[in-house]
N, C-alpha and C positions, 0 to 999 in steps of 0.2 A: 596542513595535510588534509586531503579530501576524505570524507567518511566513506564514500563509495566512488569507485572509478572503474568505468568500463571502457576498454580501449580496443578498437578494431574488431568488434564482435561480428562474426559471421555465423549464420544458422539457417538450415533448411529442414523442413519436415520430410520424412521419407517419401520419395516419388513426387515431390513438389519443387517448384522453383524456389530459390533462396528467399527467405523473409527478411533477414538482416544481412547487410552487405558492407560491413565496416563501421557499424554504429559505435559511437563513443560519447561518453558523458562523464562529468565529474561533479559531485555534490559536496558542497561545503557545509559546515556546521551552521544551523540557523536558516538555511535556504529552504524554500518550498518550490521545487522545480516542477512545472507542469509540462506534460508531454501530450501533444495532440497528433492527429493523423487519421487517415481514412480507415474504415473497417478492414481488418486483415493486414494492416501495415506492419504489425509485429510488436505493438505496444505491450500487450500482455506477455508475449514471449520474452521481451526484454526484461520485464520485472522477474519472471520466473528464472531467467538465467542469472540475475543478480543474487538470488538466494539459493542457487544450485539445484532448482527443480528441473531445469533443462541444462544440457551441456552444449556449449557452442562448438562448432567445427574448428574455429580458430578465434583468437582474440584473448584478452587478458581481463580478469576480474580481480580487482583489489577492493577489499572491504575492511574497514577499521584498521588500516595500516598494513595489512598483510595480503599477499597474493593467495587466491583461493583456486585450487585446481581440482582436487578430488573430493568425493563425497564427505570424507571426514573433516575436510577444511570448512565445509559449509554448516556443520552442526553448530558451531559458535555463531556464525552469521545469522542463522535462523532463530537463535536465542536472542540476539541483540537487535535484529531488524524485524519489525512487525509488519506482516503482509496481510492486507485486507483484500480478499479475493473479490472478483467482479460479481460472483453469484454467492450470496450469503449461505445458501443451502450446501455449498461445498465446504463450509467452515463450521456450521452449527450442527451438532449431532447428539447432544445430550437431551434428556427429557425436559429440563427446565432451564430458564435463563441463568439462574444462579449456578447450576451445575456446569453449564457451558463456560461461564466466566472463571469458575474455580479450576477447570481442567488444566489450564496452563500452569498456574502457580503450584498445583499439586504435583505436576510432572517435574517442576523445578525443585521439589523437595519440601515445600511448605506442608505443615500438618493441616488437618481439616479445619481447626479453629483459625489458624493463620490465613488459610485460603478464603474462608468466609469473611474475614475482616477485609481482605483485599476486594472481594466481591462488593461488599457494602460501600467501601471507600470509592471504588471505581464508579459504581452506579450513582452514588451521591454526587461525585464530581461532574458527571454527565447529565444529571437531572433525570435519571432513568430508574429511580428506585421503585417506581410503580410497576415496573416490569419484572421485578426480582423473582417472583414465584410463578410467573406465567409459563405455560407450556410452549416451548420454543416453536414447534411447528404450526402453532395456531396464531402466531404473530403475523401482522401485516408485513408486506415487503419492506416498507420503510422502517418499521420497528426492528426487523431482522438486521437491516443494514446498520442501525445504530448499536444493536447488541453485538454484532460482529466487531465493530470498532472497540467496544468495551472489552471483548475477549482478548484483543490484541494489547490494549493499554494496560490490562491487568498484569501483563508480563513485564511492564516497565521497559519497553524497548528504547534504544538510543536513536533509532531511525524508523520512519514509517514509509511503507510502500502501499499506495492506495490505487486500486484498479477500478475505474469508473465508480467512485464512491457515491455519486448522486443517483445512480440507477434505482428506480422504484421509490424515490423520495418525492413527496409533494412539496409545495413551496414552503410550508411551515417547517417541515423537517429538514429541508435543504438549508434554510436559514439557521436552524439550530446546529446543523453539522458545521456550517461555516464558522459560527461563533465558537464551537468546541475546538475546531482545528486551529483557529487563530489564537486560541488561548494556550496551546500546547507548545512546549519548548523544543520538541524534536524536529530535526530536519526531515523533509518529506520529498518523495518522488510521487507525483500524482498524475495518473493517466485519466484524462477527462475530455469528452466531446463537448462539455457544457461551457460555452464561452463566458457566461456571466459568473459561473463558479470559478473559472480560471482567473478572471479579471479581479475578483474579490480576494482570492487566496494566494495566487502565485506571486513569487518574487522574480521569477524568470520562466521563460517558455522555450521549448524546443519542439520542432515539428519532425515527426518520423516520416520520411518520404524516400521511396526507392531504396529502402534498407539502411538509410543513414539518418542521423539526427542533425537537423539543420536549424540555424537561428531563424527567427521570424524575419519577414521581408522588410519590416520597418522597426526602427528603434523607439518609436513613440509608445506610450502606455497602451494604446489601443491595439498594439501588436498581439496582445493576449487574446484578442477575438479572432474568429476564423478569417483567413485570407481569401 
């Protein structure tokens, strides 16, 4: 059974041409599915539909074995699927790194002590303990990106959705991110323009084109690079 299945998804923003025109995908356990496509193709829109932040005009969303239709259906999805937004500033809003990472566990019912244990464990696993007490808005773009991932992993999600995760990362932090993601057990849907990142990380690739998700033009490994 697929962890996530989108079938025949159609979507258009008000007063604009359709962005998605029958897009479909299925993500199995252990997969790291990379999605590529030109700017404005609808890649971020697709991820937002998967967790109920946008509602398609038609199509079917199944997540964790259940069809999801109304907002209440997606509360469980957003608890179990960690979404790393394209812009870290959309996700980080607490004064310090530790408070940002503790926010999710506290919302799930952890007490303060339990939440701080999760903070330390997550930062330790990611090699980011040196950022623990830093003021979030003073971090570099790359540091914010890694902390955003930490905030999501602190929730212990079953599935990761990552929207352009290499944005603002230098070569060193990109390599660190690759190592981190390769070491995680979660299935992933990864939107990325970065061909080298896709090639190192992806187990499969789809291209979003004309509102549909299409297989690469070639079955060779280098199909993960741009066509």
